[in-house]
C-alpha positions in Angstrom: 4.9 -9.6 31.0 1.4 -10.3 32.2 -0.6 -13.0 30.5 -3.4 -12.1 28.2 -6.4 -14.0 29.4 -8.5 -13.0 26.5 -6.2 -14.6 23.9 -5.6 -18.3 23.3 -2.0 -18.7 24.4 -1.0 -21.4 21.9 2.2 -21.8 19.9 2.9 -19.2 17.2 3.2 -21.8 14.5 1.0 -24.9 14.5 1.0 -28.0 12.2 -2.0 -30.0 11.3 -2.0 -33.7 12.3 -2.6 -34.5 8.6 1.0 -33.9 7.7 1.9 -37.1 9.6 -0.1 -39.1 7.1 1.9 -40.5 4.2 -0.5 -39.0 1.6 0.0 -35.5 3.2 3.7 -35.6 4.0 5.7 -32.4 3.4 6.9 -32.2 -0.2 10.5 -31.8 -1.2 11.7 -28.5 -2.7 11.8 -29.9 -6.2 8.2 -31.1 -6.0 7.0 -27.8 -4.6 8.9 -26.0 -7.5 7.3 -28.3 -10.0 3.8 -27.6 -8.6 4.3 -23.8 -8.5 5.9 -23.3 -11.9 5.2 -26.4 -14.0 7.0 -27.7 -17.0 5.9 -25.1 -19.5 7.1 -22.2 -17.3 3.6 -21.0 -16.4 2.4 -20.5 -12.9 -0.6 -22.0 -11.2 -2.8 -19.0 -12.2 -1.7 -19.2 -15.8 0.6 -16.2 -15.7 4.0 -16.0 -17.4 7.0 -15.2 -15.2 7.0 -11.5 -16.3 3.2 -11.0 -15.8 1.6 -9.3 -12.8 -1.8 -9.8 -11.2 -4.6 -7.3 -11.7 -5.0 -4.4 -9.3 -8.2 -3.2 -7.7 -8.0 0.1 -5.8 -10.3 2.5 -4.0 -9.7 5.7 -2.1 -11.5 7.4 0.7 -12.5 4.1 2.5 -11.8 5.2 6.1 -14.1 8.0 7.2 -12.1 8.9 10.3 -8.8 9.4 8.4 -7.8 12.5 6.4 -7.0 10.2 3.5 -7.1 6.4 2.9 -6.8 3.8 0.2 -7.7 0.1 -0.2 -5.7 -1.9 -2.7 -6.0 -5.5 -3.8 -3.4 -7.4 -5.9 -4.8 -10.9 -6.4 -5.5 -12.2 -2.9 -3.2 -9.6 -1.2 -5.3 -6.9 0.5 -3.9 -3.8 2.1 -5.5 -0.7 3.6 -3.6 2.5 4.4 -4.8 5.5 6.5 -3.2 8.9 6.6 -4.0 11.4 9.4 -3.6 15.2 9.8 -0.2 16.7 10.5 0.6 17.0 14.2 3.5 18.3 16.3 6.5 15.9 16.3 6.4 14.2 19.7 9.4 14.7 22.0 11.0 17.2 19.7 13.1 19.9 21.6 14.5 21.8 18.6 12.9 23.3 15.5 12.8 20.9 12.4 12.8 22.6 9.0 11.5 19.5 7.3 8.4 17.7 8.4 8.5 14.0 9.1 6.6 10.9 8.1 5.8 8.3 10.7 5.0 5.0 9.0 3.6 1.9 10.7 3.4 -1.4 9.0 1.3 -4.3 10.4 0.2 -7.7 9.4 -3.3 -8.6 10.8 -3.4 -11.8 12.9 -5.5 -13.4 10.2 -3.4 -12.2 7.2 -1.6 -15.5 6.8 -1.8 -19.1 8.1 1.1 -18.5 10.4 -0.2 -17.1 13.7 0.8 -13.5 14.3 1.6 -12.1 17.7 0.3 -8.6 18.7 3.9 -7.3 19.1 5.7 -5.7 16.2 8.4 -8.1 14.9 11.6 -7.4 13.0 10.0 -8.1 9.6 7.3 -5.4 10.2 9.9 -2.9 11.4 12.0 -3.5 8.3 9.0 -3.0 6.0 8.0 0.1 7.9 11.5 1.5 7.4 11.3 0.7 3.7 7.8 2.3 3.5 9.2 5.5 5.1 12.2 5.6 2.7 9.9 5.2 -0.3 7.5 7.9 0.7 9.9 10.6 2.0 11.2 11.8 -1.4 7.7 12.2 -2.8 6.2 14.4 -0.1 6.8 18.2 0.1 8.1 18.0 3.7 9.3 21.6 3.6 5.7 22.8 3.6 4.9 21.6 7.1 8.0 22.2 9.3 8.1 20.7 12.8 5.0 18.6 12.0 4.5 14.9 11.5 2.2 13.0 9.2 1.1 9.5 10.3 0.8 6.7 7.8 -0.6 3.4 9.0 -0.5 0.4 6.7 -2.4 -2.8 7.6 -2.2 -6.0 5.6 -5.6 -7.7 5.8 -4.5 -10.7 3.7 -1.0 -11.6 2.5 -0.6 -13.5 -0.7 2.7 -12.1 -1.8 4.1 -8.6 -2.7 2.6 -7.0 0.5 5.2 -4.3 0.8 4.9 -3.1 -2.8 1.1 -3.0 -2.5 1.4 -1.0 0.8 3.7 1.5 -0.9 1.3 2.0 -3.8 -1.7 2.3 -1.4 0.2 4.8 0.8 0.9 7.0 -2.2 -2.8 6.9 -3.1 -3.8 7.7 0.6 -1.4 10.7 0.7 -3.0 12.0 -2.5 -6.5 11.4 -1.1 -5.4 13.4 2.0 -4.4 16.4 -0.2 -0.8 16.2 1.1 1.5 18.2 -1.2 3.6 15.8 -3.2 6.3 16.0 -5.9 5.2 12.8 -7.6 3.1 9.7 -7.1 4.7 6.5 -5.8 4.3 3.0 -7.4 6.1 -0.2 -6.4 6.5 -3.8 -7.6 8.1 -7.0 -6.3 10.0 -9.8 -8.0 11.2 -13.2 -6.8 14.6 -14.6 -7.8 15.1 -18.3 -8.1 18.2 -19.3 -10.0 18.0 -17.6 -13.4 14.3 -17.1 -13.1 12.8 -13.6 -12.4 9.3 -14.1 -11.1 7.4 -10.7 -11.2 4.7 -10.2 -8.6 5.2 -13.6 -6.7 2.5 -15.1 -4.6 3.1 -16.2 -1.0 3.9 -19.7 -2.2 6.4 -18.4 -4.8 7.9 -16.1 -2.2 8.4 -19.1 0.1 10.2 -21.0 -2.7 12.4 -18.0 -3.5 13.5 -17.7 0.2 13.9 -21.4 0.7 15.8 -22.0 -2.6 19.3 -22.3 -1.0 20.2 -25.0 -3.5 20.1 -22.2 -6.2 23.0 -19.8 -6.5 20.6 -16.8 -6.7 17.5 -16.7 -4.5 15.5 -14.0 -2.7 13.1 -11.1 -3.2 13.6 -7.6 -4.7 11.1 -4.7 -4.2 11.5 -1.5 -6.2 9.6 1.8 -5.6 9.6 4.5 -8.3 8.6 8.1 -8.8 7.5 7.9 -12.5 7.3 11.6 -13.4 10.7 12.4 -11.9 12.1 9.0 -13.1 13.7 8.4 -9.7 14.0 5.3 -7.5 13.6 6.2 -3.8 13.9 2.7 -2.4 15.1 -0.8 -3.3 14.4 -3.5 -0.7 16.2 -6.8 -1.2 16.5 -10.0 0.8 18.4 -13.2 0.0 21.4 -13.5 -2.3 21.3 -12.0 -5.9 24.4 -11.2 -8.0 24.8 -7.7 -9.5 24.0 -8.6 -13.1 20.8 -10.4 -12.2 19.8 -7.7 -9.8 20.2 -5.1 -12.6 18.0 -7.1 -15.0 15.4 -7.6 -12.2 15.3 -3.8 -11.5 14.7 -3.1 -15.2 11.7 -5.5 -15.2 10.4 -3.9 -12.0 10.8 -0.5 -13.5 8.5 -1.5 -16.4 6.0 -3.0 -13.9 5.9 0.3 -11.9 5.3 2.2 -15.1 2.3 0.0 -15.9 0.7 1.1 -12.6 0.9 4.8 -13.3 -2.4 5.0 -15.4 -4.3 3.2 -12.7 -3.1 5.6 -9.9 -3.6 8.7 -12.1 -7.2 7.6 -13.0 -8.1 7.2 -9.3 -6.7 10.6 -8.3 -8.2 12.4 -11.3 -11.6 10.8 -10.6 -11.3 12.0 -7.0 -10.6 15.6 -8.1 -13.5 15.6 -10.5 -15.9 14.3 -8.0 -14.7 16.9 -5.5 -15.2 19.7 -8.0 -18.7 18.5 -8.8 -19.5 18.6 -5.1 -18.2 22.1 -4.8 -20.3 23.2 -7.8 -23.4 21.6 -6.3 -22.7 23.4 -3.0 -22.2 26.7 -4.7 -25.4 26.3 -6.7 -27.3 25.5 -3.5 -25.8 28.5 -1.8 -26.8 30.8 -4.7 -30.4 29.4 -4.5 -30.5 30.1 -0.8 -29.3 33.7 -1.3 -31.9 34.2 -4.1 -34.7 32.8 -1.8 -33.6 35.2 0.9 -33.6 38.2 -1.5 -37.0 37.2 -2.8 -38.3 36.9 0.8 -36.9 40.3 1.7 -38.5 41.9 -1.4 -41.9 40.4 -0.6 -41.7 41.5 3.0 -40.8 45.1 1.9 -43.7 45.1 -0.6 -46.1 44.0 2.1 -44.8 46.6 4.5 -45.2 49.4 2.0 -48.8 48.3 1.3 -49.7 48.4 5.0 -48.4 52.0 5.3 -50.7 53.2 2.6 
């Protein structure tokens, strides 16, 4: 593979020289856990274990895309773009159902760990989960032999990136006027022992994945179609027993339901603004037609006066 001369070819992961100082030595797992959760069970930002961060969302942010959405969850920032349907590439036979092509990327500056330009296994896994979560919600039978492209880009990763991308993708599809059976919402929870940490930050996700001393540890993401009351995708990593996984899914189901009013408000506001634009355009067109009729009437009056 040729060397990229425009990029600094350093190691993928670097460590500051300060960690070799005694005052900045790497902390043990127990100390990291104490710093993240504390003695009273509250997290660094003051949330309880079952509480989620506040969402900020906006649609129609990419002018070149058919539909787009930008979503913030705390310091996690994701932007999703949806483009017009096109023919499925390298397709030799007719496909009755349309397809969704989903691409999931972390920006090089999304996290302290240096990201290579090539797609890694984690991004491919999240792209597959994104596709599985969106497929049941889209009316794919309405665009046979066509493909809709969905591109998700994580601008900053502070935990729950996949869940935010799924929610943003559902908003972007709605903004693109793609026919859908239902909207899509998603939420993430971290498992550490008997603790269920809803909407974990990047630090808490690291603890959940490194907590091999605990019997249960890992991450669980659940996507939901709220109106149909269906779960299209559950993405899980680590080790979680069945009973704890069931309790986690029930909490995530509640968290997904809390997102529904936010998503509905954005889409309804989009429809109302579009209707207002159409009304303004129709009023302007009526005014132009009236001006033309008045001009034609004046011209005919002047012509009849000259004949006399």
